[in-house]
N, C-alpha and C positions, 0 to 999 in steps of 0.2 A: 386394407383398413380404411375406413372412411375418414376423410379430412374435414376439419371444422371449417365452415364458411366464415364464421365470425370469431375465430380464435386463432391466434398465431401458432405455428407448429415448429418444433425442432425436427432435426432430420437424422438422428441416429438410426441405424438399421436394425430391424428385428427380423430374424429368419424363421420361417416355418418349414415344415417338411416339404421339400421339393420346390420351394419358391422363396422369393425375398419380398418382404413387405416393409413399408415405412413404419417407423416407431416414433410417435410424437412424445417427447419427453416432458411436456407440460406446458402450457398456457392455453387458459389462453396461454396456450399450449403449455402452457402448460395447460396433472394432480399428482491402576496407574503404575505407568511403569515406575517402579521404584528405582530404576536406573535410567536416567535420561540418555538419549542417543547423543553421539558426538555432535558438538556444536550447540547443545541445548543448555549447557551451563551447569548441569548437575554432575557431581563427581563421586559423592558418597554412595555406597551400596547398602541400603537399609535391610533389615530382616525381611524375609519373604512374608506375604500375608498369610493369615491363618487358613488352613485347609478347609475346604467346603465338603459337606456331606452329600453324597450322591444317592439316588433312589435304590441302587443295588447294594448299599452298605448297611451294616447292622445299626449304624447311628441314625438311619432314616426314621423319622417319627412314626410311631405306631398309629393304627386307625383311631384309637381313642384320643390320641393327642390332636389329630386333625379335627375330630369332632369337637374338642374343646375350643379350637380356633374358630370353627364355624359358629359356635354358640356366642362368641364375642362380637360377631359382625352384625352391622345393620344391613349390609349387603348379603352376600352368600359365598359359599365355597363350592367350586365346581371341579369336576374331573374332565378337562378338555380332551377332545379327540380330534384327529385329523379330519378335515372335510373330505379327504380322499379315502377315508376308511372303506367305503363301499367298493372303490376301485382296487384297493389293496386286497380285498377278499375275492372280487371277481370283476376284472376289467371289462368284461363283455356284458355285464348286467345292466338292466334298466336303471337300477339305483346309481350305478356309476355314471351313466349318461346324464342323469339328473344332477349329480354332483359336479360334473364337468360344466354344465350350464351355469350353475351357481358361481363357479370360479370366474365368470366373465363380469360379475357385478362387484365393484369395489366396496360398496356399502354392505352387501351380503357377507363379504369376507370380514368386514369390520364388526359385524354382529356375531361373529364366531370366535370364541377365545382360543381356538386351536388353529386359526388361520392367520396369514400375513399377506400383504399386498403382492410381494414377489414370492415365487415358488422356491427360489434359491439361486445359487451361483455355482455353475459347473466347476467341480473340483475344489469348492470352498465350503459352502454350507447349503443346507436345505431346510425348508420350513418344517418344524416339528413341534408338537404341543408339549407344554409342561405337564407334569403329572398332577399338579393342583394349581388352581387359579383362584385368587381372592378377587371376586367381582365387587370392586369397591363402590359403595354408595356415598362415602364421605371420607374426609381426611382421617377420621377416627379409625375407619377400616384399614387405611393405609398404615397407620401407626400400629395397629394390631398385627398386620402382616409382617411388618419390619421387625417388631419385637419377637414374633414367633421365629422368624428366620435367624435373628441373632441368637436366640436361645438354643436353636438346634443346628447352628452353623450351616445354614442353607444359603446358597446363592440366590439372589433376587434378580429377576428379569422384569422390566417395566414396559407395558404396552398400552398405548391409547388407540391408535389406528393401525399400527404395524406397517406403516408406509415407509419402509427403509430398505435400501438396496443391499446393505451389508449384513443383514440378519441380526441387528443389534437388539431386537425386541423379541427374539425367539430363542428358547433354550430348553431342551428336554430334561436337563438335570437341575432345573431351578424352580422355585416358587414364583409363579407369575402374579404380579400386581397389575390387574387389568382395570384401567380407569375409564373404559368405554362409556359406562353409564353415567359418568359425572360430566354433564354437559350444560349446566346452568350458565347463563350469560347475563351480566348486569352492566347497564350503561351508567356513566358518571358524567355529569355536567362539569364538575370541578373536583378532581381527585388529588388528594394530598397523601403521599405514602405514609404509612404508619411510622411513628417515631420522629417524623420531621417536624420542624417548628410550625406551630399553629398559624403563624403569620405567612408561611410560605404560600405563594399563589398556587392555586389548584389548576389542573389542566383537564380538558375533556379526555375521557378514557373509557375503556371497556374492560371488564373482568371476565375471563373465560375459565371454566373448569377444565380439568386435565383431559377429558375425552372429547372436547369440542372440535368439530371439523371446521375448516375455513369457510365452507359454504354456509354453515350455520352462523358463524361470526359475521360474514359479509351480509347475510340477509338481515341480521339484527342491526348492524351498524349502518350499512349503506341503504338497503332497500326500505327499511322501516324507520331509520333515524337520519338519513341524509348526511352521514359522515363517512370517512374512509379510515380503515385500519390497515397497516402494512402487513400483508399475509402472502400466502403462496398462490401460485397459478393454478395448481391442481385442486379442485374443489374438495376432494376427500382427504387431503393431508390434514394432520392434527395441528391445531393452533398452539397448544401449550406444551407439546412434547419436543422430540428431537429436532423438529424443523426450526423452531425459535431458539432452542437452547444451543443448536449448532451454528446459528447465524440467521438464516431465513430470508432468502431473496424472493421477491415477487416481480411482477411485470413492470412495476414502476418504482423500483428500488432507487434509481438515480434521483428521483424526486423526493421520496419519503425515507430512504434509508432501509436498513434491514429490520426484520422483526426484533432481533436482539437489541438493536439500537433504540427501538421504541418501547422496550420493556421498562415499566416503571416499578414493578414490584412482583415478587413471587412468594407464594406460600409453599414450603417444602418440608417433607419428612426426611430427616437425616438418618444415617445408619444407626445412631444412638436411639432412634425412636422418638426424637423430639420434633414437634411441629413448630417451625420457626418462620418468621417473615423476613425476607431479605429485600433490601432496597438501598438507595443511595445514602440512607441515614442510619441503618443498622444492618448488622451482618453483611458488611460491605464487600468483604472478600468473596463470600459465597455468591453474592449478587453478581459480582464481576464474572465469576466462573460460570454462572448459569447463562450469561449472555455471550455465548460463543464457544464454551468449553465442551459442548456435546451433551446429548441427552443420556439418561440412564447411568450417570457417572457419579454425580455429587449428592444424589438423593432423589426422592420421588416428588416432583412438582405436582401439587394438587390443584392449584389455580394460579392464574397469572393475570396481571393488569398491564394493558398496552395503551399507549397514547393513540388518540384518534385525531384526524385532520379534516379541515374543510374539504368538501367534495368539489372537484373541478366540474366544468360544464359537460365535458365528454371524456370518455376513454376511447381510444381508437387503435386501428391496426392497418398496416400496409402489407399486402400479399403480392407476390409476383416472382418473376424470374428475369435475370439478365444473362443472356447467352453470348458466348464468344464463338467465332467460327474457326478458330485454330488454337493450338497450344500457346503460341506466342501472344495472340490476342487475349487469351484468358489470363495469362500472367500480367499483362498490361491492365486488364480489367480489375484484377484483384488489387493491384497497386493504386489504381485510380479510386477504387471504392475505399481503401484505407485512408487515403487523403481526404476524400469526401466525408467520411465518418468523423475524422479528426476536426474538420472545419465546421461541419454543419449538424452533426448528431451527437457529439460528445458533450452532452448537456443534460440537465434534469428532465427534459421532456421525453426522451426516447429510451426504449428498452427492447428486450427480447432478441430475436435471432436472425442471423444470416448464415446460410449453410453453403459450404464450398464443395462442389461435386466434381467427380472424376469425368463427367461428360461435358466439362467446361461451362458449367452454369453456376450462377449464384442464385440461391432460392431465398426470397425475402419473406419473413414473417415477423415483422417488427411492430412494436406497440408505441403509442404516444398518448399524451394526456393534455387536456386543457385547450385543444384546438378542434376546429371543424375539419372535415375531410379535405375541403378546398385549401385551407391553410396548411395542412400537412403536405398536400401535393405540391404546394408552392416551394416548400423546403427542398423537395427532391428535384425541382426543375433544372438546376445546374447539371446534375448528373444525367438527367434525361437528355438535355441539350447536347452534352458531349457524346452520348450514345448515338443520337440522331445524326450527328455530324460524320459518323463512320458506319453507314448502313452495310458496307461490305464486310465489316468485322464484328458488329454487335447487333443484338436486338434486345428490346426491353418491353415487358408487359407488367403492368401494376394495377392494383385495385386498392382504393383507400376507403376505409369504413370507419365512421364515427358512431359511437353508441352513447345515448344519454347516460351519464355516469350513474344516475340513480337506478337504472335498469340493468346494470352490468351483470348482476347475479340474480336476476329475476327469471325464473324458469318459464313463466307464462309469456314473457317478452320474447324469449328465444324460440319457444314453441310456435309463436305466431310469426316471427320475422325470419328466423334462421334455424329451422327445425333440424337441419342436417348437422348443426354444430354441436348438438348435445345428445347424450344418451340418458333418458329419464329412468329413474328408479321406480318402476311401476309394480313392485310387489304389493300384493293386496294387504299385507300386514304393515306396510310403511305408514307411520302415524301422520305424516304430513305430505303434501303434494309438491313440495318445493325442491326435493332432492334430485340432483342430476350430476353427471360428470361430462367433461368435454369429450366429444367423439375422438379428438386427436390424442387422448390419453388411453384409448382402449388397448393399444398394443402393449402398454406397461402392465396391465392387470394380469396377474398370475404368470408372468413370464419367468423363465429361468435364464438368468444373465450368463452370457458367455464372457463378456468383458465390459468394463465401464471405466474409462480413463478420462481425466480432465486436467486442465492446466490454466492458471491465471495467465493472461496475456497483458503485460504492462503497456500502459498508454504510450510509452516512448517507442514501442515497436510500430507505431502508426505515424511516426514523424521522420521527415528528412530521409537520409540515407538508410536509416533503420527500416523504414517502410518498404523500400525496395527489397531489402534482404528478407524481411518477413513475408512479403508477397511471394518471393521465390520459395520460401519454406512451405507456405500454404499450398502453393501449386504442386511442389514435389510430394507433399504428404497426401494431397488429394488423389494422386495416382494410385495410392493404396486403398483409400476409403474416403467417404464423405466426412466432413468435419463441421461442427456447429459452433458458431461464435455467439455466446449468450451475453449480450451487452448489458442486460439488466443485472448480471451477476458479477459485475465489477463496479467499483465506486468512483473511479477516476472520471471527473466531469460531473459528479453528483452535486446536489445543492449544498451550500455551506452548512445548513442545519443537519443534513444527512451525514456529512463528513464529521462534523463535531460529535454527534451522538455516537457514531460508530467508533471513533477513537476511544470512547469510554468502555468498549466491549473487549472481550478476550479473544475475538476472532484474529486470524492471521492478519497483521497490518498490511500484508501484500494486497489485500482486497482494496485498500484505499488507493493503490497505485495502478490497479488493473482496469483496463478498458473493458475487458470481457473475460468470461470463463469459457475456454474451448473444451468441448465435450465430444468424445467419440465412444459410442456404446453399441452393443448388439446383444441380442438374446433370442431364445426360441420358445415355442409353446409347449415343450415337453414337460412332463411332471415326474420328478425324481421318485423312484420307488413304486411306480405304477407300470406293471408289465404291459408292453405294447405302446406305452406313451412316454417312455424314457427320453430325456433330452438327447439330441444327436451329438455324440462326443466328437466325431470327426468334423462335423460342421462347426462346432464350437471351437475346436482347435484351429481350424482355418481362419475363422473370424477373429480370434484372438491374435493370431500371427499378423493378419492384415492391419489390425488396429495397433498392435505393438510397433510395426514398421512405420506407420504414419506418426504415431506419437513420439517415437524416438527423434524424428526430424523436428517436431515441435519442442520437445524438451531441450534438444541441443540449441535451438534458437532462443530459448528463454531460461537460461541457467539460473537456478535459485528462485524461480518465480513462485513455487508452491502451488497448492490446490485447495479445494473447498471440501471440508470434512463431510458434508452431507451428500455430495455427489462426486464419488471418487472411486479409485481402484481398490478392491479388497486386498490386493497385494502391493499397495503403494510402498515403495522403499523409503526409508528415513521419514516415516509418516509423522513423527512428532514435529520435525522441522517443517515438513510440507503443509501440515494442517494448521499449525499454530505459530510457527516461526519463533520470534523472540519471546513470546508469551508463555511458551511451554514450561519453563522452570517454575514460574509463579503458579501456574495451574497445577503442576505436580505437587507443589508444597501444600496447596489448598486441599487437594485430594487426600494427601496423607493425614491432614488435620481432621477432615470431616468424615473420612471413611478409612481409618487406619488398617482395618482388617480386610479390606477389599470385598465387602459384601456386594457392591455394585460393580459388576465386571461386564465389559462387552469388547468386541474385537476392535483393536486400534483405537480404543478410548483412552483418555488420560490415565496413566498408571497401569495399563493392561500388560505392559512388558513383564510385570512381576509374576504373572500367572500363565501357565501353559494352557493350550486349548484342547487337551486330550479328550474332554467330554463334549466338545462341540459336534453338532451333527455333520455328517459327511454324505 
C-alpha cells in the first residue's frame, strides 16, 4: 500500500492473502441498555423495548404501504442491493471484477445505499443492504421515514457515509434512513443558537447537513473561507454523523478539542417524529447526549452547526524512524521518548502518531500546527542530540514538512506538490474535481476487520517511575504486534478552551486525562459471502490472538482507563463503562426518555443491552 508523502500514517497491520501490508488508520493519516452494567449506577430493570417487525414476518408493510411512503417524500424510496451482487452470482465474471474495482473507492461506496466503508468484521458482522432506503432530501423526509417506522414497528438504521468499523449503520432487517444527498453547507460570521438570548454574542460557525463529508466541510471552511473547523483526518468521514456524535478527534484536537466539543447546535428527528433543535439553551439533555453519546442512538441528526477557528499559518508533519540496535536499547529508547513527549510534545501544538514496532523501531508520523518546519525541528533537537550521543545503540531519520494551512485540503496543491499522498476520485460522473482521499487510508477501504482494539493511555503513565513501567509494557506488547499511540486522540495537555468545551460533552471523562489512544488493529481484503474471496479465517484468528496478547499487557498496565467508542473492539467487555464511564447512567436515562421503544438500535450503543442481536448479519 502506498504511503502518503504529506500525510501522517498510523501503523496497524492489514493482512492480504499471502502477504502483510501496512494499514494507515487515518490522517493525515488519517479517513439502550435498559439495565446498566455493574458500576454504571443503574439498578432498576425496566420493561423490554417493543419488538420490531422483520422482513420475513406478516407484520412487514405491504407493497402498497411502501408506495404510500414513497409518495410522501421529496427524496425517494429505493430498494438497495449489495455492490457485490454480481460476485454473489458469478465470482469469475467481468461484472464481478468491475464491482471489486469500485470497492477500492470510498466515495463510490458512499454513493451506494447498499454499501459501507468496511466489508465487515470476522465473526461479528458483515455489510448487508436494508430492504428499503429512504433517500432523504430534507428533514421532512426523515420525519416521514421515522413516522412510517413507528407506525409499522420497524427498526431504523441511519447512514450518512457508512464509515464505521462496528457496522452500526448497516442492518438487513431495518428501514435505512440514508442522508447521503443532504450535503448543503452554510457559513456564519456570527452564529447564535436558536432560543438563546438575543444579546448573546455570536461566534463564527459552519452548518453542515447530515450527509456532508469532512473534505467538503474543509474545502468550504478552510480553502474557500480561510477558517478551521475541527473534523476528522480521513477526508471521506461524515461530518455530522457518528464521528461527531461519538466524540470526533482530528489531527489537531489538542489545540481545538473534539468535534463534539465544538458542536453549537443540532437539528434532530426524534423517535416520536418530532423535528427539534438542541443546543445549550433548549433541549439541553438531548444536546449533551448528542455530543459524545454515539450516532444512530438518540434520533436522526439532519444538520449540525460547529464552531470555526482562526486558521494558523501552517499545518505540518514529521515523519521518520528511530531505531534501536538491541532489545535493551529499545526499551531505553521507549522510556526516553515517553519522557521527551511529556516534556516537549504534551501541549496543544502536537498530535497524531508514534508506532512501536517489534523490530525495535519507533515510527514517527506526528502532526503540528502554527510552526514552520524549522521551528518544529528545533523542538525535536534534544531527542536527536541524545540519539547522536549513542551511535552504537540508536539511529534516527526524520523529515519535517510544513503546508500552508489554507492549502491543507486543496486537491490541486497536493497533485502539484505531493501527488503520491492522495488518491483522486476521477470517476467521470463526479460533479466536482476536488474529491480525493489520502493514499495512507487505502488499506481501510472495504477491509474485513479481524480485530480492532484500543485503550486510553493516561498522561501519568508518561511520568516518573510510571514511565519506566509503561515503557516495559510497551516493549513486551510489541513482541506480539506493532502498537500505535495516537496522541491527537487524548486531551491531556490540550488547550484550556479545548478542555473546557470537552467537559461539557458526554464523552468518557477519561479522554481528558489521556495522553493518547493506543490502537492495535488488523484486517484482510476478503469479502464475506463471495466464493473465492472469503476472508481468511485462520489468518484472522492468528491476528486476533497476537493482538489480544499485546493488548492484555496494555490493559493490565492501564486498569480502568477505558476506550473511545468510535474506534474500539466489537467485543469490548464492560463497554458501557469503557466507552462512557461515569456518564453512562445519565445517557441511559436520556435514551429511555427520547426513544422509549428502542426504535434506534445499534451494537454497543447506549441502551442496546435491552435487545438481542438475533437479526444482525453474520
